C-alpha positions as CSV (number, residue, x, y, z in Angstrom):
1,X,-7.2,17.2,15.9
2,X,-8.2,15.8,12.6
3,X,-7.3,13.0,10.5
4,X,-9.2,13.6,7.3
5,X,-8.0,11.8,4.2
6,X,-9.9,12.8,1.1
7,X,-9.7,11.8,-2.3
8,X,-9.6,14.2,-4.9
9,X,-11.6,14.5,-7.9
10,X,-11.5,11.7,-10.6
11,X,-11.1,14.2,-13.3
12,X,-8.3,15.9,-11.7
13,X,-5.1,17.3,-13.4
14,X,-2.6,14.5,-13.4
15,X,0.0,16.5,-11.3
16,X,-2.7,17.0,-8.7
17,X,-2.7,15.0,-5.6
18,X,-4.8,11.9,-5.6
19,X,-4.9,11.8,-1.9
20,X,-5.0,14.7,0.5
21,X,-4.2,13.8,4.3
22,X,-5.0,16.6,7.0
23,X,-3.0,15.4,9.9
24,X,-2.8,18.9,11.7
25,X,-2.7,18.6,15.3
26,X,-1.1,14.9,15.3
27,X,2.3,14.6,17.0
28,X,5.3,12.6,16.0
29,X,5.1,9.8,15.2
30,X,1.4,9.8,14.1
31,X,1.9,12.0,10.7
32,X,4.6,9.5,9.4
33,X,2.4,6.4,10.6
34,X,-0.7,7.5,9.3
35,X,0.9,8.8,6.0
36,X,2.6,5.5,5.4
37,X,-0.6,3.4,6.0
38,X,-2.5,5.5,3.6
39,X,0.2,5.4,0.8
40,X,0.7,1.4,1.0
41,X,-2.2,0.8,-1.1
42,X,-1.4,3.5,-3.6
43,X,0.2,2.9,-7.1
44,X,3.8,4.0,-7.8
45,X,3.7,7.6,-9.1
46,X,0.8,8.9,-7.2
47,X,0.8,12.1,-5.6
48,X,-0.1,12.6,-1.6
49,X,-0.4,16.0,-0.2
50,X,0.3,15.8,3.7
51,X,-0.7,18.8,5.8
52,X,0.7,18.8,9.4
53,X,1.3,21.0,12.4
54,X,4.0,18.9,13.9
55,X,7.2,20.7,14.1
56,X,9.3,17.7,13.9
57,X,7.5,17.0,10.3
58,X,10.0,18.8,8.5
59,X,12.5,16.2,9.7
60,X,10.4,13.0,9.9
61,X,8.6,13.4,6.3
62,X,11.8,13.8,4.5
63,X,13.3,10.8,6.3
64,X,10.1,8.8,5.8
65,X,10.4,9.6,1.8
66,X,14.0,8.6,1.5
67,X,13.7,5.3,3.6
68,X,10.5,4.3,1.8
69,X,11.7,5.1,-1.8
70,X,9.2,8.0,-2.1
71,X,10.0,11.3,-3.8
72,X,9.4,14.6,-1.7
73,X,8.4,16.9,-4.8
74,X,7.5,20.0,-2.5
75,X,7.6,21.1,1.0
76,X,5.8,24.5,1.8
77,X,5.7,26.4,5.2
78,X,1.9,27.3,6.0
79,X,0.9,29.6,8.8
80,X,0.5,26.7,11.4
81,X,2.8,24.1,10.1
82,X,3.8,22.6,6.7
83,X,2.4,20.7,3.6
84,X,4.2,18.1,1.8
85,X,3.7,17.0,-1.7
86,X,4.9,13.3,-2.0
87,X,5.3,10.9,-5.0
88,X,5.0,7.4,-4.3
89,X,7.9,5.3,-5.2
């Protein structure tokens, strides 16, 4: 189980995530709790990539985005779970 937050390179493309959260192995509600905590300090418009293996994340992450005023830019199924690209509102 990991909870790795990696800032991306300062010379990244503007549409690349500023932060990547590896939340694989965590179960509900931890992926949303950790995502909310890390996004709190970010500026509006910042892109965040969240990777999770929690099957409930397909419900929880979109709900978190709607309730928090964030925009879910992309949801992708992976071999072991899902990745979500979120733009902070």
